[in-house]
Structure formats: structure tokens, C-alpha cells
N, C-alpha and C positions, 0 to 999 in steps of 0.2 A: 604149460608154456613155461619157463623161466627165463627171467632176466636178472643181474645184478649190477651194481654200478660202484664204484669204491673212488671215490677223491679226494684228495690232499690238497688244498692252496693254502699257503703259509700257515697259520695255523686254525684253519679249517679243516676237517674232516669229516667227510659224508658218504658212512655208508647204507646202502639200501639195497632191498632184497623185493623180488615181484613175483609171485606164481599165480599163475590162472589157469582155473580148470574151466570145461567149456565141454558144454554137448552141441552138437550139429546145427549150425546157424542160431549158436548162443541162445536154445531154448531156455538153459539152465545155467548157468553163472556162478563160479565163486573166484573170486580176485581178492586177493592179500598182499599189501605192500605193508613192508616193515623197514625202518630207516633208524639210524642213531649218527647224531648230530653231534661233532666235540669240538669247543670251542674253549681254549684260555682253560684245559682240563676238565672243564666241565661237560659232563654227556647228557645227551637229552634223547628219549625213544620216544618213538610214534609207530602208532599202527594203523591202517584202514583197512577195513574189509569192505568189499560191496558183494552183496548176494542177490541172485535173483533166479525168479522162476519167468513163465510167460506173460505173466501180467503186475508183479509185485516187485519192487526191489527196496533192500534193507541194506541201509551204512550204517557204520559204526567206525570212530574215531576215536583212539586214546593216543592222547598226546602228554608226557612227563606224568602217567600215571592217572591222567585227570580227562576222563570221557568228555571230549569236544562235540560228539556229533554223536547222535542213537534215533534211528526212525526209519519208518516205512512210509511209499508212496507210489503211486502206479507207475508202471512201466511207460516209457514212452521212445518217439523214434530219436531224440536227440540223446536219450539215456544210452540207447543201443549206437550210435554213432560215436558218442563217446567213450563207450568203452572196448570198442573196435580199434580205437586209436591206442588206448590205456593196455590193451592183451596184446598187441601187437608189435611195441616196441617201438611204434613208429618212428617217436623223434630221435632216440639215439641211434637206429637201424639207419636211418636217411643219413646221419651224420657221420658215422660209421664210413659207408659208401662213398660218403661226398670226398672225406679226408684224405683216404689212402688212395694211391695210385696202385691198383689191381692189374695181376696178369693170371692166368688160371695156370695151377701148378700139375693138378689129376684132376683125371674122372673117373668115377668110381658105378660101374655097371653091377648093380645090385640085382636081386632075382626077382625085388618087386618095383623098387625106383633106380632110377641113375640119379646121380649129381654129379657135381663139378666143386672143386676147392677152388676159391680164389685167395691169394695172400699177396700184402704190399708191407714194404719196409722202408716206405717212404712217406714222410706227411707233406700230403698238398697242400695244407694252408685250410683254414675255415675261422670260425668264430671263437672256439675254444681255445685254441692259443694261437701267438703270433707264430708263423713258421720259422722266423731268424732264434726263436728260442726254445725250440723241441731239438733235444738232443738222442733222443731214442724214438723207435716207432714202432711197431706191427700189428697188424690186422689181420683175421682170416676170415674167410665167410663162406660156408658150405651151403651151397643152393641144388634143389633139385632142378632137372630139364623141362619142368612144367612153371617153373618161376618160384616154387617156395623154399624160402629161407629155413634150413634147418639148424643152423646156429652160427653165431660170431661170436669175434671175440676183438677186443681193441685197446691195445696199453700205448700211451704216451707218456714220455716225463719231459719235462719244460724247464728251464730254468734261467732265473730272470735275476738280477741283483741278488745273487748269491744264495736264492731260494730256490729249492727245488718244489717243481709242482708235478702230483702225479693224477693218472686217469686210467682207470682199467673199466670196462665194459664186458659183460658176456650174456650172450642169448642161447636158448638151448628150446627146441620147440620138438616133442613127442607125444607123436600120435598112438594112445591106447584106450581101452576102456574106460568110460566115466558112469559113476553113481554117484550124482549130487540127490539131496535131499530135494523133497518134493515142496518142501516150504522153505524160503530163503532163512538161513541162518547163520550168527557168526559160530565158526566151531570153537567146543570150549578149549581145547588146547591152546588157541590165539588168543582167548579171552584170558586165561593162565600166564601167558607169555607176555602180554601187553600190560597187565596189571588190572586189566576190568575184570570185577566178580561179581558185575550188576547181572539181574536175572534176564534169561530170553523174554 
């Protein structure tokens, strides 16, 4: 599962991406969140990794090139509930579904799974932007007939006091074979990208 968010409000820009790989029932999980926050032409990068097997959770956060968190702990029910929210993009998906006035535009009867595509081109309002300031809006959600959201996109452009604000969100779920390591670890390529060269 991947989801990306790109927000620009006044002189602040945040670009964030999340990729989650998980075995059935979250037995093994790898969650990687990367973001770049830019304000006044100064950028700060941040990377958070959560890796888990059935008994242990490994967490690591690198912000601005500094390791701010690096620990391992026992897996708990609280972790499972938190990760389900993180790994399904619950908050932005729920927001997108509330903000758009959706209608069915197509039905795809596939060989294994049937899906319905919903589209919206009118902003129904919400906490993100005042409806009176939204000048462009479109969203698309593809959902299976048994209720699984396969993909979603949302784009909002708002203007206020001659300032343009933008919000883009995309989500994609792709079932495929997973081969996660037995021992939770931070992938080497993520360490390099985040500037964390510490030992495992």
C-alpha cells in the first residue's frame, strides 16, 4: 500500500509519502514514511520506519539528518491498532470521502474482482479548506464490490487573499506476494536515503 500527500499553504510546503508492506493479519510489517517540509526556502527531511514481526517492533526516525528515535520493544495490541490506522491511510481517505460529492461513473467486472469507480468534481466542504475559497476540486475512488478501496486520488486548489493553496493526495493498494525478513530491521536503502548510517 502506498499513499502520497502534497500540500502547499502560503510559504509552507509538505511532501509526504508512505509505503506499507504487510503479511496477512499484520504478522510482519514494514512501514516507511518519508517527508520533506519546506518553509522560507529551507527544507527539512524526515524518515520514519516501523518494522515488526509477531513479537517485536523496531522503530527508527531520522529528522534533519539526526537520529531522533531508534529502539525495539515488545509488540502490543496498541501497536496493532495504531499501525492499522497508519497503514490504511484512514485519516486522509476518510477526509476525501467526506469532502467530495461522489457519483458512480463506471463498473469494472474483472476476472477475479469487480470494482466501482466513483468521481467527484464539487467540493462538499470540510475542515481542510473553507468551501467558499475552493476554486478547483476533483477526486476519484475505486472500490471493490466487497468494500475494499483499491485506489483514491484527491486534488484541491483554494484561493484566499491572492494566495493559492494546494492539496493533492493519492492512495493505491496492490495485493502481491510479500517476503519480509524474520527479524525486524530498517532497510539499508532507507538508511542511506535518510542520512542514517548507524549500525543495525
